[in-house]
C-alpha positions as CSV (number, residue, x, y, z in Angstrom):
1,M,-5.5,-6.0,-15.3
2,K,-7.1,-7.4,-12.2
3,D,-8.6,-5.4,-9.3
4,Y,-8.1,-6.8,-5.8
5,A,-10.7,-6.0,-3.3
6,L,-9.4,-5.1,0.3
7,I,-11.4,-6.4,3.2
8,A,-11.8,-4.5,6.3
9,H,-10.5,-6.0,9.6
10,R,-13.2,-6.6,12.3
11,A,-11.2,-4.5,14.6
12,G,-12.2,-1.4,12.7
13,A,-15.4,-2.7,11.1
14,A,-17.4,0.3,12.4
15,Q,-15.2,2.8,10.7
16,A,-15.1,0.7,7.5
17,A,-18.7,1.2,6.8
18,A,-18.0,4.3,4.9
19,A,-15.5,2.9,2.4
20,A,-14.5,0.2,0.0
21,I,-11.1,-0.1,-1.6
22,A,-9.8,-1.8,-4.8
23,V,-6.4,-2.0,-5.9
24,R,-4.8,-2.7,-9.2
25,V,-1.1,-3.6,-9.6
26,A,0.7,-3.4,-12.9
27,P,4.0,-2.8,-14.6
28,G,5.1,0.7,-14.4
29,A,6.4,3.1,-17.2
30,S,9.9,1.2,-17.1
31,P,10.8,-2.4,-16.9
32,A,11.9,-2.1,-13.3
33,S,9.0,-0.3,-12.1
34,V,5.6,-1.3,-10.5
35,R,2.4,0.8,-10.4
36,F,0.1,0.5,-7.5
37,E,-3.4,2.1,-8.0
38,Y,-5.7,2.3,-4.8
39,R,-9.3,3.4,-5.3
40,L,-11.2,4.3,-2.2
41,R,-15.0,4.7,-2.8
42,G,-17.5,5.8,-0.1
43,V,-18.6,8.9,1.5
44,L,-15.5,10.8,1.4
45,G,-16.8,13.6,3.4
46,E,-16.8,11.3,6.4
47,L,-13.1,10.4,6.2
48,A,-10.0,12.1,7.3
49,I,-8.0,12.6,4.1
50,P,-4.6,14.2,4.3
51,R,-4.2,17.5,2.4
52,R,-2.0,17.6,-0.6
53,A,1.5,18.5,0.2
54,S,4.9,18.6,-1.5
55,P,5.9,15.1,-2.6
56,R,8.5,13.9,-0.2
57,R,9.6,11.1,2.0
58,A,7.8,11.3,5.4
59,E,7.5,9.2,8.5
60,R,4.6,7.7,10.4
61,L,2.1,8.1,7.5
62,W,0.2,5.0,8.6
63,E,-1.4,7.0,11.5
64,H,-3.7,8.5,9.2
65,T,-5.4,7.5,5.8
66,C,-2.5,5.8,3.8
67,F,-2.0,3.2,1.3
68,E,0.7,0.5,1.7
69,A,2.2,-2.3,-0.1
70,F,4.5,-5.1,1.4
71,V,6.8,-6.6,-1.1
72,A,8.7,-9.8,-0.5
73,S,10.6,-12.3,-2.6
74,A,9.1,-15.8,-2.7
75,V,12.3,-16.8,-0.9
76,G,13.8,-15.5,2.2
77,D,12.4,-13.6,5.1
78,G,13.3,-10.0,4.2
79,Y,10.7,-7.6,2.7
80,Y,9.9,-4.0,1.8
81,E,7.2,-1.7,3.1
82,L,5.8,1.1,1.0
83,N,3.4,3.9,2.1
84,F,1.6,6.3,0.0
85,S,-0.4,9.2,1.4
86,P,-3.1,11.2,-0.4
87,S,-0.9,14.1,0.7
88,T,1.5,12.8,-2.1
89,E,4.1,12.0,0.6
90,W,5.6,8.6,0.7
91,A,7.8,6.3,2.7
92,A,9.8,3.2,2.0
93,Y,11.3,0.8,4.5
94,E,13.3,-2.4,4.2
95,F,13.1,-5.3,6.8
96,D,15.4,-8.1,7.4
97,A,12.6,-10.3,8.8
98,Y,9.1,-9.9,10.3
99,R,9.4,-6.4,12.0
100,H,13.2,-6.9,12.5
101,G,16.0,-4.7,11.0
102,M,13.8,-1.7,9.8
103,R,15.6,0.9,7.9
104,P,14.8,3.4,5.2
105,L,14.8,1.9,1.8
106,E,17.1,3.9,-0.5
107,L,15.5,4.3,-4.0
108,A,17.3,5.7,-6.9
109,T,14.2,7.6,-7.8
110,P,11.5,8.7,-5.4
111,P,8.1,7.2,-6.0
112,S,5.7,9.2,-8.2
113,V,2.5,9.6,-6.3
114,A,-0.7,11.0,-8.1
115,V,-4.0,11.8,-6.5
116,A,-7.5,12.2,-8.0
117,E,-10.6,12.9,-6.1
118,T,-14.3,13.3,-6.6
119,A,-17.1,13.4,-4.0
120,S,-17.3,9.7,-3.8
121,E,-13.9,8.3,-5.0
122,L,-10.3,9.1,-4.0
123,T,-7.5,7.4,-6.3
124,V,-3.8,7.2,-5.3
125,T,-1.4,6.1,-7.9
126,A,2.1,5.4,-7.3
127,D,5.0,4.4,-9.5
128,V,7.9,2.7,-7.8
129,E,11.2,1.7,-9.3
130,F,12.2,-1.8,-8.2
131,P,15.4,-2.8,-9.9
132,G,15.2,-6.1,-8.3
133,V,11.7,-7.1,-9.7
134,A,12.7,-7.1,-13.3
135,A,15.7,-9.2,-12.7
136,A,14.2,-11.6,-10.1
137,R,14.4,-15.3,-10.8
138,C,11.3,-16.1,-8.6
139,P,8.1,-14.3,-8.1
140,W,7.5,-11.5,-5.6
141,R,4.7,-11.9,-2.9
142,I,2.7,-8.7,-2.3
143,G,0.6,-7.6,0.6
144,L,-1.8,-4.8,-0.1
145,S,-3.4,-2.7,2.7
146,A,-4.7,0.7,3.7
147,V,-5.5,2.6,7.0
148,V,-8.6,4.7,6.5
149,E,-9.3,7.3,9.3
150,T,-12.6,8.9,10.0
151,R,-13.1,12.5,10.8
152,E,-13.8,11.4,14.4
153,G,-10.4,9.8,14.6
154,G,-11.5,6.1,14.4
155,R,-9.4,3.8,11.9
156,A,-10.4,1.0,9.7
157,Y,-7.6,-1.5,8.5
158,F,-8.0,-2.9,4.9
159,A,-6.0,-5.9,3.4
160,L,-6.2,-8.6,1.0
161,R,-5.9,-11.0,4.0
162,H,-5.8,-10.5,7.8
163,P,-4.2,-13.5,9.3
164,R,-4.1,-12.4,13.0
165,E,-6.6,-11.4,15.5
166,N,-5.3,-7.9,15.4
167,P,-4.5,-5.9,12.4
168,D,-0.9,-6.6,11.2
169,F,0.2,-5.8,7.8
170,H,3.7,-7.1,8.2
171,D,2.5,-10.7,8.7
172,A,3.8,-12.5,5.5
173,A,0.8,-14.8,5.6
174,G,-1.1,-11.6,4.2
175,F,1.5,-11.3,1.1
176,V,-0.9,-13.3,-1.1
177,M,-0.8,-11.6,-4.4
178,M,2.2,-12.8,-6.7
179,L,3.9,-10.6,-9.1
180,D,6.4,-12.1,-11.8
181,G,7.9,-11.0,-14.9
182,S,5.2,-12.4,-17.1
183,A,3.1,-9.3,-17.1
184,R,6.1,-7.5,-18.8
């Protein structure tokens, strides 16, 4: 499995000094699932990490430390947004096109979100059932990203690629990882 290093956007570079993030994407437990494993390394005491809560769907998770994945077919304009909080809360949305037609993504099974933490590393692992991934005739494009909040309220924005002047994880030019059925 390959680790993907997320890079900090210059808009939050000062806050990014305390953290480095690597992500691993792999097949999940079932043929229709994908596993996202985010590892944030740094001085965790300087970061605002949401406290554990009951696993549930929640809104506005990106306003605090949160890990995200944007998943799109290699054809068409629609895409999915997935948010995973260290609290174990999650969110899933579907879009028809760039920031258009947003609605909750109905999942047959809620994502399983697990969290492990040491003094210098936070790992958030999420397994998500995506029935369309297993049956897809073309690869999926994935954008991996994270928002990291400091205790002082500053935010750093991490992604595989930052195609815009301001942080914008929805820009399809940032969906640079490819996922196909070859790993299954």
